[in-house]
C-alpha positions as CSV (number, residue, x, y, z in Angstrom):
1,X,-50.8,-14.8,5.1
2,X,-48.5,-13.8,2.4
3,X,-45.0,-15.9,2.1
4,X,-42.0,-14.5,0.7
5,X,-39.0,-16.2,-1.0
6,X,-35.4,-15.9,0.1
7,X,-34.9,-13.0,-2.3
8,X,-37.8,-10.6,-1.4
9,X,-37.0,-11.7,3.0
10,X,-32.8,-10.4,1.8
11,X,-34.3,-7.0,-0.2
12,X,-36.6,-6.6,2.6
13,X,-33.9,-7.0,5.3
14,X,-31.3,-4.3,3.1
15,X,-34.1,-1.7,3.2
16,X,-34.5,-2.6,7.1
17,X,-30.6,-1.4,6.9
18,X,-30.0,1.2,4.9
19,X,-27.4,3.4,6.6
20,X,-28.4,5.8,4.6
21,X,-31.7,6.3,6.4
22,X,-31.7,8.3,9.7
23,X,-33.2,6.1,11.5
24,X,-30.7,2.8,10.8
25,X,-29.3,0.8,13.3
26,X,-25.7,0.5,11.5
27,X,-25.5,3.7,11.9
28,X,-24.4,2.6,15.6
29,X,-22.3,0.5,14.0
30,X,-20.3,2.8,11.7
31,X,-20.0,5.6,14.7
32,X,-18.2,2.7,16.3
33,X,-16.2,1.5,13.3
34,X,-14.6,4.5,12.5
35,X,-13.1,5.4,15.8
36,X,-9.5,5.7,15.9
37,X,-8.9,3.9,18.7
38,X,-11.3,0.8,17.1
39,X,-9.0,0.9,13.8
40,X,-6.0,0.6,15.5
41,X,-7.3,-2.3,17.5
42,X,-8.9,-4.1,15.2
43,X,-5.8,-3.6,12.8
44,X,-3.2,-4.8,15.8
45,X,-5.5,-7.7,16.7
46,X,-5.7,-8.5,12.3
47,X,-1.8,-8.6,12.3
48,X,-1.1,-11.0,15.1
49,X,-3.6,-13.3,13.0
50,X,-1.3,-12.4,10.0
51,X,2.0,-13.3,11.8
52,X,1.3,-16.9,12.4
53,X,-1.2,-19.2,10.8
54,X,-3.2,-19.6,13.5
55,X,-4.6,-16.4,15.2
56,X,-2.4,-15.2,18.1
57,X,-4.4,-13.8,21.1
58,X,-2.7,-10.5,22.1
59,X,-2.3,-9.7,25.9
60,X,-3.4,-6.1,26.9
61,X,0.1,-4.6,27.8
62,X,0.9,-5.8,24.1
63,X,-1.8,-3.8,22.4
64,X,-1.3,-0.6,24.9
65,X,2.8,-1.1,23.5
66,X,1.6,-1.4,19.8
67,X,-0.6,1.1,20.1
68,X,1.3,4.4,21.3
69,X,-0.5,7.1,22.4
70,X,-4.0,4.8,23.9
71,X,-4.8,5.6,27.1
72,X,-5.1,1.8,29.7
73,X,-8.9,3.8,30.7
74,X,-10.1,4.2,26.8
75,X,-8.2,0.4,25.4
76,X,-10.2,-0.8,28.1
77,X,-13.4,0.7,26.9
78,X,-12.9,0.0,23.0
79,X,-12.2,-3.7,24.2
80,X,-15.2,-4.2,26.4
81,X,-17.5,-2.3,23.3
82,X,-15.9,-4.7,20.6
83,X,-16.3,-7.6,22.7
84,X,-20.0,-6.6,23.3
85,X,-20.3,-6.1,19.2
86,X,-18.6,-10.1,19.0
87,X,-15.6,-8.5,17.0
88,X,-13.5,-9.6,20.1
89,X,-13.2,-12.1,22.4
90,X,-11.8,-12.3,25.7
91,X,-9.8,-14.9,27.3
92,X,-9.1,-15.2,30.8
93,X,-6.4,-17.5,31.7
94,X,-6.5,-18.7,35.8
95,X,-3.1,-18.3,36.6
96,X,-0.7,-16.3,38.7
97,X,-0.8,-13.6,37.4
98,X,-4.0,-13.8,36.1
99,X,-3.5,-13.5,31.9
100,X,-6.3,-12.1,29.6
101,X,-6.3,-12.1,25.9
102,X,-7.4,-10.7,23.2
103,X,-8.4,-12.0,19.8
104,X,-10.3,-11.0,16.6
105,X,-14.1,-12.8,16.4
106,X,-14.9,-14.8,13.0
107,X,-17.4,-11.9,12.6
108,X,-14.1,-9.5,13.7
109,X,-11.9,-11.4,11.4
110,X,-14.3,-10.5,8.8
111,X,-13.2,-7.0,8.8
112,X,-9.5,-7.5,9.2
113,X,-9.2,-7.2,5.6
114,X,-10.8,-3.6,5.5
115,X,-9.1,-2.2,8.9
116,X,-5.9,-2.6,7.2
117,X,-6.6,-1.0,3.9
118,X,-8.0,1.8,6.0
119,X,-4.9,1.6,8.2
120,X,-2.6,1.5,5.1
121,X,-4.7,4.1,3.2
122,X,-4.0,6.8,5.4
123,X,-0.4,5.7,5.9
124,X,0.1,6.1,2.1
125,X,-1.3,9.4,1.7
126,X,-1.3,11.6,4.9
127,X,2.1,13.1,3.1
128,X,-0.5,14.1,0.1
129,X,-3.1,15.3,2.4
130,X,-0.9,17.2,4.6
131,X,-0.3,19.1,1.4
132,X,-3.5,19.9,0.4
133,X,-4.2,21.2,3.4
134,X,-1.5,23.6,3.3
135,X,-2.9,24.9,0.2
136,X,-5.9,25.1,1.6
137,X,-5.1,27.2,4.3
138,X,-2.9,29.5,2.3
139,X,-5.6,29.7,-0.6
140,X,-7.8,31.3,2.5
141,X,-5.6,33.4,4.1
């Protein structure tokens, strides 16, 4: 049996998760993270973390009000998938009525800067994108 160094093991793991390869399972994660609702939910939960020194969990209704246009069904499905992936923690507090909150896990927090940057970039450059779309559409006519 051959022994491997830590560097060799890291290199091997890097090859196993190469998103450019068609069979790479990390493509599933990229697909999930590129969803607009995922981006907005993670950004909203990240905003809640940034507002206060300690992470502030958000209730379902707070998320729903903040992310205008997301249906209850889509918000529920997306939160469940993020919980399954370990990015979001769901906490149920036995009270009357029952209180359910959502917050980023450590893994989810590691995505906070990326999701905030993506959301900010889209907001900052939408005017330019719309202008390019209009120019492109006129040129094609």
